C-alpha positions in Angstrom: 103.7 85.9 68.9 103.7 82.7 66.9 107.4 82.0 66.3 106.6 80.1 63.1 105.1 83.1 61.3 105.7 86.8 61.6 104.3 89.8 59.7 106.6 91.8 57.6 106.3 95.5 58.3 106.0 96.4 54.6 103.2 93.9 54.2 101.3 95.4 57.2 102.1 98.9 55.8 100.3 98.0 52.6 97.4 96.5 54.4 96.7 99.6 56.5 97.2 101.8 53.5 94.5 99.7 51.8 92.2 99.6 54.7 92.0 103.5 54.8 90.5 103.5 51.3 88.0 100.6 51.9 86.7 101.3 55.5 83.2 102.4 54.6 80.0 101.6 56.5 80.7 103.0 59.9 82.4 101.2 62.7 80.3 98.0 62.2 81.3 97.8 58.7 85.0 98.8 59.2 85.2 96.1 62.1 83.8 93.5 59.9 86.4 94.4 57.2 89.3 94.1 59.7 87.9 90.7 60.9 87.5 89.2 57.6 91.1 90.4 56.4 93.0 90.0 59.7 91.3 87.0 61.4 90.0 84.9 58.6 92.2 85.5 55.6 95.6 86.8 56.8 95.4 84.9 60.2 97.4 87.8 61.8 95.3 87.7 65.0 93.0 85.1 66.6 89.3 85.4 67.0 89.7 85.7 70.8 92.6 88.1 70.7 90.6 90.3 68.2 87.6 90.4 70.3 89.7 91.1 73.4 91.3 94.1 71.8 87.6 95.2 70.3 86.1 95.1 73.9 89.1 97.1 75.2 88.5 99.8 72.4 84.7 99.8 73.0 85.4 100.9 76.7 87.3 104.0 75.4 86.2 107.3 74.1 86.9 108.0 70.5 86.4 105.8 67.3 86.6 102.3 68.1 87.5 101.0 64.6 90.5 103.3 64.3 91.6 102.4 67.8 91.3 98.6 66.9 93.5 99.1 64.1 95.8 101.1 66.2 95.9 98.3 68.7 96.4 95.5 66.3 99.1 97.4 64.7 100.8 98.1 68.1 100.6 94.3 68.8 102.4 93.3 65.7 105.0 96.0 65.2 105.3 97.9 68.6 104.4 101.7 68.8 105.5 102.6 65.4 103.1 99.9 64.0 100.3 101.2 66.0 101.0 104.9 64.9 101.1 103.8 61.3 97.9 101.8 61.3 96.1 104.6 63.1 97.4 107.3 60.7 96.6 105.6 57.6 93.2 104.6 58.8 92.2 108.4 58.9 94.6 110.0 56.3 92.6 109.1 53.1 89.4 110.3 54.6 91.1 113.7 55.8 92.2 114.2 52.2 88.9 113.2 50.6 86.9 115.6 53.1 89.3 118.5 52.4 88.6 118.1 48.6 84.9 117.7 49.2 84.9 120.8 51.5 86.5 122.9 48.5 83.8 121.6 46.3 81.0 122.4 48.9 82.0 126.0 49.4 82.8 126.7 45.6 79.9 124.9 44.0 77.4 124.1 46.8 74.9 126.9 45.6 74.7 125.4 42.1 71.3 124.2 41.5 72.2 120.6 40.8 74.4 120.4 43.8 71.7 122.0 45.9 69.2 119.4 44.6 71.7 116.6 45.7 72.1 118.0 49.2 68.3 118.6 49.4 68.0 114.8 49.1 70.9 113.9 51.3 69.6 115.8 54.3 66.5 113.6 54.9 68.8 110.7 54.5 71.2 111.7 57.3 68.0 112.3 59.6 67.0 108.8 58.8 70.5 107.6 59.8 70.4 109.3 63.1 67.0 107.7 63.8 68.5 104.3 62.8 71.4 105.0 65.2 68.8 105.7 68.1 66.9 102.4 67.2 70.2 100.2 66.9 71.7 101.7 70.1 68.6 101.8 72.2 67.9 98.2 71.3 71.2 97.1 72.4 71.7 99.1 75.6 68.3 99.9 77.2 66.6 96.3 76.9 63.0 96.1 78.4 61.9 99.1 80.6 61.0 96.5 83.4 64.5 95.0 83.4 66.4 98.2 83.4 64.3 101.1 84.4 67.4 103.0 85.6 68.8 102.7 82.2 65.7 104.2 80.6 65.4 107.0 83.2 69.0 108.0 82.3 68.2 107.9 78.6 65.2 110.1 78.9 66.8 112.4 81.3 69.8 113.1 79.0 67.4 113.6 76.2 65.5 116.2 78.2 68.6 117.7 79.4 70.0 118.4 75.9 66.9 118.9 73.8 64.8 121.2 76.3 67.4 122.7 78.8 70.4 122.9 76.4 72.6 121.4 79.1 76.2 121.0 78.0 77.2 117.5 76.9 80.1 117.3 79.3 77.8 118.0 82.3 75.6 115.3 81.1 78.7 113.0 80.8 79.9 113.6 84.3 76.3 113.4 85.9 75.8 110.0 84.2 79.2 108.7 85.5 78.1 109.5 88.9 74.6 107.7 88.5 76.4 104.7 86.7 78.9 104.5 89.8 76.0 104.5 92.3 73.9 102.2 90.1 76.5 99.7 89.8 76.5 99.3 93.5 72.5 99.6 94.2 71.3 97.9 91.1 74.0 95.8 89.6 71.9 93.7 87.5 70.7 96.8 85.5 74.1 97.9 84.9 75.8 94.6 83.8 77.6 95.5 80.6 76.0 93.8 77.6 78.1 92.5 74.7 79.7 95.0 72.2 77.4 94.3 69.6 79.8 93.3 67.2 80.5 89.6 68.3 77.4 88.2 66.7 78.7 89.1 63.3 82.0 87.3 64.0 82.6 83.8 63.2 85.7 81.7 63.9 87.1 80.1 60.8 89.5 77.1 61.3 92.7 78.0 59.5 96.4 78.1 60.1 97.5 79.2 63.8 97.3 82.9 63.8 100.5 85.1 64.3 99.0 86.3 67.5 97.1 83.4 68.8 94.9 82.5 71.7 97.7 81.2 73.8 100.4 83.6 72.5 102.1 85.4 75.4 101.7 89.1 75.3 104.4 90.5 73.7 107.1 92.3 75.8 106.3 95.8 74.5 102.5 95.3 75.3 103.1 94.5 79.0 102.5 97.2 81.7 105.4 99.2 82.8 105.3 102.2 84.9 108.3 103.8 83.0 106.9 103.0 79.7 103.3 104.6 80.7 105.2 107.8 81.9 107.1 107.9 78.7 104.0 107.5 76.4 102.1 110.1 78.5 104.9 112.5 78.4 105.2 112.1 74.6 101.6 112.4 74.2 101.5 115.7 76.3 104.4 117.1 74.3 102.6 116.3 71.1 99.6 118.3 72.3 101.4 121.1 73.9 104.0 122.0 71.3 101.5 122.5 68.3 98.9 124.3 70.7 101.9 126.5 72.0 102.8 127.5 68.4 99.1 128.3 67.6 98.8 130.4 70.7 102.2 132.2 69.9 101.0 132.7 66.3 97.4 133.9 66.9 96.9 134.2 70.5 94.5 132.2 72.9 91.5 133.6 71.1 92.8 132.8 67.6 90.5 130.5 65.6 92.9 127.5 65.3 93.8 127.5 68.9 90.2 127.6 70.0 89.4 124.8 67.6 92.4 122.7 68.9 91.2 122.9 72.6 87.6 122.5 71.7 88.2 119.3 69.6 90.5 118.0 72.3 87.6 118.3 74.7 85.2 116.6 72.2 87.7 113.8 71.6 87.5 112.8 75.4 83.5 112.8 75.2 83.0 110.5 72.3 81.7 107.5 74.2 79.1 105.8 72.0 80.5 106.8 68.6 80.4 110.0 66.5 76.7 110.5 66.9 76.9 110.9 70.6 79.4 113.8 70.3 77.8 115.6 67.5 75.4 117.5 69.7 78.4 118.8 71.5 80.2 119.7 68.3 77.1 121.4 67.3 76.7 123.4 70.4 80.3 124.6 70.1 80.9 125.0 66.3 77.5 126.2 65.3 76.0 127.9 68.3 78.9 129.2 70.4 81.7 129.9 67.8 79.7 130.2 64.6 82.1 128.1 62.4 79.3 126.9 60.3 75.5 126.8 60.1 73.2 124.1 61.2 72.2 123.0 57.6 76.1 122.8 56.7 76.5 120.4 59.7 74.0 118.2 58.3 75.6 118.2 54.9 79.1 117.5 56.5 77.6 114.5 58.3 76.3 113.3 55.0 79.8 113.6 53.3 81.2 111.8 56.4 78.8 108.9 55.9 79.8 108.5 52.3 83.6 108.6 52.5 86.0 105.9 54.1 87.4 106.3 57.7 85.8 107.1 61.1 82.5 109.0 61.1 84.0 111.4 63.5 86.0 112.6 60.5 83.0 115.1 59.9 85.0 117.2 62.4 87.6 117.8 59.4 84.7 119.2 57.3 83.6 121.4 60.3 87.3 122.8 60.5 87.6 123.2 56.8 84.3 125.4 56.7 85.5 127.1 59.9 88.8 127.9 58.5 87.3 129.1 55.3 84.7 131.5 57.0 87.2 132.7 59.5 89.9 133.3 56.9 92.7 132.0 59.1 95.3 132.7 56.6 93.6 135.8 55.1 91.3 136.2 52.2 94.0 135.5 49.4 94.8 132.0 51.1 91.2 130.8 51.8 91.8 127.1 50.8 95.1 126.7 52.5 93.7 128.3 55.6 90.7 125.9 55.5 92.9 122.8 54.8 95.3 123.9 57.8 92.2 124.2 60.1 91.0 120.6 58.8 94.5 119.3 59.7 94.6 121.0 63.1 91.0 119.6 64.2 91.9 116.3 63.0 95.3 116.3 65.0 93.7 117.3 68.1 90.7 115.0 67.7 92.7 111.8 67.2 95.7 112.4 69.3 94.0 111.2 72.6 93.0 107.8 70.9 96.6 107.0 70.3 97.7 107.9 73.8 94.7 105.7 75.0 96.0 102.8 73.0 99.7 103.1 73.5 99.5 104.1 77.3 96.4 102.8 78.6 95.9 99.4 77.1 97.4 97.1 79.8 95.8 99.1 82.5 92.2 98.8 80.9 92.6 95.2 80.1 93.4 94.7 83.8 89.9 96.1 84.8 87.8 94.7 81.9 84.7 92.8 83.0 84.8 94.3 86.7 81.4 95.9 87.3 82.7 98.9 89.3 84.6 100.0 86.1 81.9 98.9 83.6 78.8 100.3 85.3 79.6 103.9 84.7 80.4 103.1 81.0 76.9 101.3 80.8 75.4 104.4 82.3 77.1 106.6 79.7 75.9 104.2 76.8 72.3 104.7 78.0 72.7 108.5 78.2 74.1 108.4 74.8 70.8 107.1 73.4 69.0 110.1 74.8 71.7 112.3 73.4 71.5 110.9 69.9 67.7 111.3 70.0 68.1 114.8 70.7 70.3 115.0 67.6 67.6 113.2 65.7 65.1 115.9 66.7 67.6 118.7 65.7 68.0 117.2 62.2 64.4 116.6 61.8 63.6 120.1 62.5 66.1 121.4 60.1 64.8 119.1 57.4 61.2 120.1 58.0 61.7 123.8 58.3 65.0 124.6 56.2 64.3 128.3 56.8 64.1 127.9 60.6 60.9 127.2 62.8 60.5 130.9 63.5 59.9 131.8 59.8 56.6 129.9 59.7 55.8 129.0 63.4 55.7 125.3 63.0 53.2 125.7 60.0 53.8 124.4 56.6 56.7 122.0 57.0 58.5 120.5 54.0 56.3 117.3 53.7 58.3 116.0 50.8 61.4 116.2 52.7 59.6 114.4 55.6 58.4 111.6 53.4 61.9 111.2 52.1 63.0 110.8 55.9 60.4 108.1 56.3 61.3 106.2 53.3 65.0 106.4 54.1 64.4 105.3 57.8 62.2 102.2 56.5 64.9 101.2 54.1 67.7 101.4 56.8 65.8 99.9 59.7 63.2 97.5 58.2 64.9 96.4 55.1 68.5 96.6 56.2 70.0 98.6 53.2 73.3 99.9 53.0 74.0 103.4 54.2 75.7 104.4 50.7 72.8 102.9 48.8 70.3 104.8 50.9 72.2 108.2 50.5 72.7 107.9 46.8 69.1 107.0 46.3 67.9 110.0 48.3 70.5 112.3 46.6 69.1 111.2 43.2 65.5 111.8 44.3 66.4 115.2 45.8 68.0 116.2 42.4 64.9 115.0 40.6 62.6 116.9 42.7 64.5 120.0 42.7 64.7 119.8 38.8 61.1 118.9 38.2 59.0 119.9 41.3 60.4 123.3 41.7 61.3 124.1 38.2 
């Protein structure tokens, strides 16, 4: 660190607390906020060190913005600094989603609330279409330049949408294809930029606390003993609560099943929350029945309009699952649902802390080496196809809210589909903000429900 300047832990604590309440706009917006505050204004970290940390986090499964906050907190104030930064990035979103979950289950059938949700669902479908457009443009490039990446994307779409192949199987197959592709066609699998660097500009200010030439702090250097210590701590923090849940409710208890399921989900979130949502849908909706498909869309809309990582939609899934399964009995529905949301959040984010605190130096050593990045490039291509399958799922539920079987693909909800088209045009063509589009669609849905169906 720059010996002339240091960052007081209390000052950092205040910033991480504030960040948890202003981190809207998905990972791109959250990273932009951190860059403006930490690089340009506070000068806690330099441009190059910030990008180095960001590129590391982009290689990992999990929410990259939350991991970036954890990483910078770790560089500044050791392990506790990373833990505090990561927890405060998530905590406000958890509390807000628990509150919104209660409003949803208690007042969700009220006419004006149903009208708002009617308008929000098309906006969410448009957001997923935007994610396909954005990620596809960054990853797949031109079909002639990267035909193998296009083949992987199309194959993953068909596997998920047509054959219902489990998402983990798609990831494992893609890793193998990427490993082979990096050797047979390395030019196609050369990793492109993270997609965030274009929005980052270097300001000329005072030297940063962690500057370009600042030596790596002693606590951030690789040590086998430290690696083992962090891994054992992480294993204990997973085993103890899981053991308590199993001892309390058994292996088949709702909370234990949620903990195990969302641990697996946390390890599969390459490409962001949209990439893992098909897996969450398969497990939470189809396999376990914790909530319904339309409720999943509503939860994603709430996740988009609250601060924190988008993957926090899993807290909403946990809340509805805990409420519906009555994990603490019928007389404690709210407490049981809130407990389920906390359990889901714990097991979803614990791996991210372990990745940052234990794996940082190891991943930095391999960054930029094709044999390591080619499989991850292949996964990113597969994620495009996976998100496209999610878009198809959402469009089907928006067009046929009662289910396709109810009318055999006839009489779709054309009003909802027009809302999807308008929202997609606003997001993709006119670059409107997510919250603005969701609010506008919600108001249109409320007006249509109140006027057209009155």
